[in-house]
N, C-alpha and C positions, 0 to 999 in steps of 0.2 A: 682513567676516563678521556673523554674525548674534550677538545676546547670546542664546543658548541650553547651557542646560545637559549636552548633549554635545558639545561644540563640546570639543575634544583638541589641549592644545598640549604642544610641549617648554619645559620651564620652564630644563631645568639641562642642561648635558654635561659628560666631564672624562673623563681619561685619564690610564695609566698614560703613562710612558716607554718608546719602543720602540727595543727593544737587542735585539740575537742571544743573548743569552742573559744566564738568571738564578739564582739559588744557591737560590731561594726554592725551597719543594715544586709541586706538580703540579692542587694547589686552587684555587692563585689565593688565601691568604688575605691574603699578604704584599703582594700590587698590587691589592687590594681596596680593603681597609682606607686608606688613604690616599685612593682615589677617592672613598669613600663618605664622609669625611668632609670632602672641596673643598667636596664638595655639600652637607651640614649648615651649613657655614662662609657658604657663594656667600649658599646662599635660607634663609640665620635657619632650621631648624627643626631635628629633631633624629629619629631613626630613630620616634620615636611620631608620631609627622605621615605617616608612608608606611600606606595602608592596603591596600598591594597587592605583593608583589614577584617578577620573574619573570628569570630568566637562561638562558643560553646556553653548553652547554660540548660535551665530547665524550667518555666516556668511554673511547675506544680513543686518542685524542689525551693522555689520564692516565695511561692504563697501567694504570688499576685500574676499578673497581665502583664507581660509586656517588660518583663524586667532587664530586660536584655539592653531596652532603649538606655535605662538609666544607666546600665553600667560604662557606658560613652558617654558617659560626662567623666569619666576617668581618660577620655581621650585630652578631650577640649575642642574646643568647639569653631575654633579655627586654626589653621585653615581647615575646609571643609574637606568631608572627606571620602570615599568609595569603601562600603563599609556592605558587607553581608553578618546573618547567625546563621546557625544549628540548630536545634532542638535536642540536644545527645552531646555526647561527647566531646570536645574539642580536637581531640584528633580526625574527627571527623570536619572540622572546623579547616584543621592543617589540610583534608586532602582535597576538601575547595579551591584555599588557598594555588595548590601542589597544583591542581587542573586550570585554573585562575595564569599561574604563569607562565604553561609551557603553551598556552593558550598564545604568548605576547601580548598581554592586554597589561599587562603593570609586571615590573621587576626588583620588586619587592614588597611583602607582604609580615604581617604583625600579626601571631594567633594565639588565642587567649582560652581562656577558660575557665571558669567560675563557680563555686558551692557552697553553702554557708547549710552542711548536713546535721546540723546541732541546733536548726531553727525549729525544727520541728521533731518526732518521731522516725527516724531512714527506713526503716525497715516498716513501715507501715505509708508511706509514699508512694516506696518503690512497687506497690501492690498495683499502682495505677499503671506500671505498663502493662501488667494480663489483662489478659483477654475482658474487653468490658460486659460481657454479657452470661458469658458463663464460668468465667474461674474470679472473677477482681473480688464479684460479689457475693461469692465467700472469703474473704479477706486470709489468705492467705501470704504469712506477710515473706519478706526478703530470705531469711533465717530460715525461715521454714522449705521454702521451693530450695536453696544451698543443701541444705539437709537429705531431702526426699533423694535430690542428686547425690547427694556424699553416699548415701545409702546405696542406693544402687548399683555403685561401682564398688562399696563393700558386698552384698551379695553376690555380684557376680564375679569376683575374683578378679576385680582388675586391681585394684590395692586398699593399703591395710591400713587401723588408724594408726600404722608406728610409723608407715609413709607420708604420710599428711602431719602429725608429730615433728617428721622431718622438715619438712618443707617449713614448716614454722620456726622448726630452729636452729635454718642456717646451716652453719658453719662451727657456734658457738655456743650454741641451746643442745642441755639437758634434756632427751627424748624422756625419754623415762619422767623426769619429773611432771615432766607436761601431761601425758600421759596421767598422773596421779591426778588429773582437775576434775571437775564434773563438767558436763555439759552444759551448754545454751541452750543446742537446739538435737537435739540428738543424732548423731555421733559428731555435731560438732559444738568444741572446746573454745573458752574463748579467744585462743591462740589465733582456730584454723579460719578467723572469721577477722576481716579489715574493722581499724576501730574508724569508730565517729572521727571524719577528718573536717575540719572549716581549712578552705586553701583557696587557692590560685596560682595562675602560670601564663606565661605566654612565652613565646618560638616565633623567632624574625624567621624569614627564607628570603634567598635572594638568588637571581643567577645569575651565571659562565662568572664574567672579571668583574662583575658586581660585588659574589660573591666571595674572587679575590679577594678585592678589595677592602670588604669589612672585617674578612679572619683571616689569621694565619694558614690555619687547617679546616675547610672546609668538613661538615660530615653530607658528602653527596649524596641526596635518594635515589639509588639505582632499578627501586620498586615499589608501588602502591601497589595493594587492594585490596579491596572488601567484600564478606560474600555476610548472605543473612539464612540462617534455618528458619525451620516452622515456630511462629510465635506458640502454636496450640503444641505446649510439655507433651500430653500423650504419643505425638501423631513422631517423635524421635526418639534416638536409645542419647539418652540424656549423659549415659559414659564419656562418651565419644565428643568431637567436634566437627562433625563434615565439612561445616561452614566454613571453620578456621583451617584446617588440610586444602583447603580446595583455594583461600590466598592465599597462603602457604607458593602453594604451587603455582598460582597465579606469577608471586614475583621468582621464582626461581630457585627456589628450597625445594631440596630434596637427597638423596644420601650423595652427593655430590658437595653438598655446602657446606663451607665452614664458616663460622661465625666466632671472635674474640670472645662475645657478650650475650644475653640476647637479654630484654626488657620483655616482663610479661605482666601481662595486665591482670592477677587471678586475687581477687578479694575476698576469696576461700579457698584455704589451702590445696583442695585435692582438688580444684580447676588448674593449677601451675599444673601437678600431675599430668591432665585430662591437655592441656594447652603443649607442653611437650615434646609428648607424641604425636601428637595433629600435625604438628611441623615438622617434626623429623631432626630432633636436634641430638645432635652429637654429645659426644660426653665430656670433651675437653670443653667446650661452651658455658663458660661463666654465667648462671641464671638471677635474677634479678641483684646482684652489684649492688642496685644503693637499695635493696630495703623492699622494694615492692609493694604491690597495695596492704601489703600489713603489718607493715612499716606506714602506711601513710597514703589512706583511698581518698582523698577530695574529691566529690561527685563532681563531676562533668570537667576535671582537670588531671586525672591521674593518668587516664590513659595516653593524653597530650605529652603529660610527664613523664611517661615510655620511652615517648619517640624523644624529646628535651636531655634524659639521661641515656640514654642510648648516644644523639650526637656528641655530648658530653665528653663521652671516651673516645669519641676518636676526633673531637676536635683539641683535646687536652695531650693526645698522645699516648689514650691509654692501649686502646682497642683502635683498630685498621680496619674491621669489617664489623657491623652488630644488625642484630633484629631488635624491633619495638612491636608489637603489639598490644592494641585495646579493641575492650570490649564493650559494649552494652547490652541490654536488655536481660531479661531473666534466665537461668544456667546458660549461659555464653549463648545466648540469642543472635547475636551479631556482633561481627567480628574482623578487624584489619589488621595484615600486617606488613612493615616497611620495610627496606631492606636500606642501612647508612653504610659508609666505603668512603675510607681515606682518597687523596687526590692518587694517592701510590699509587694501588688494587688495582 
């Protein structure tokens, strides 16, 4: 790393408990207040030390307009803040904050995302992401779309149901027992699908020496890019992710790229197989040591969590170089790739 005022690092990360249901409101305030306080305490700062705030959430998920405005109550009214919002996963809010810091308009930023998936029927709510004229009126839900993608890969011989079960099982599971379970959306079984999760997450970014003041071992962002595939499902090969490959190439991933860990945002087991291939991960890279989205998938915070968990591994010294990925939209339509490194890399 060079000592540059535009070097930007993750210096703090926290998330709310991953739970199937909360009793709080859909604006996330009850989940966000403890997250913010944890970050203040760990970093020895107050909200006055944050130059820029940026959030990610969805009014469709919350069931009301401008739900992110109510979430600002978690920050407080005093002092006045510089704030922005993206209507998608908060990983993209982090991208906006990263650009803000690189432009010299701020030295610190707090990024947060939240979602109360239990408030409605998530697989139907996500149908609203589809083409509003030709596809959404047919109401194919999110599991059905993912099932079509998984089936396309199976029929093309790109993976097997055993490969999918192995992703869900990790290093400790019994693949044979998982394969004996019934389908929930053929060819997907329950273990292939991320659980309904209410949750929130928050990350603090800081520039240059300010990052070193706040964190003994900052996780420096050395590359970040996002790309988009067509929303027309029939116009792209669902068994690959061209946009992920393009984003990975833009941040310098390739045959010479070594990562200690990779946090991949894969809400379905087969999508982890697609992403690992698209990025070109080496065999020695540990994928999703946090458990990934299959362990907990708070909507509009899960992508930010991938960046947070990757950064946390660097900040605690368990990794020197990490990759984080976030996705949004049906069948891996939009993808963001981030590379993080320790100071000594």
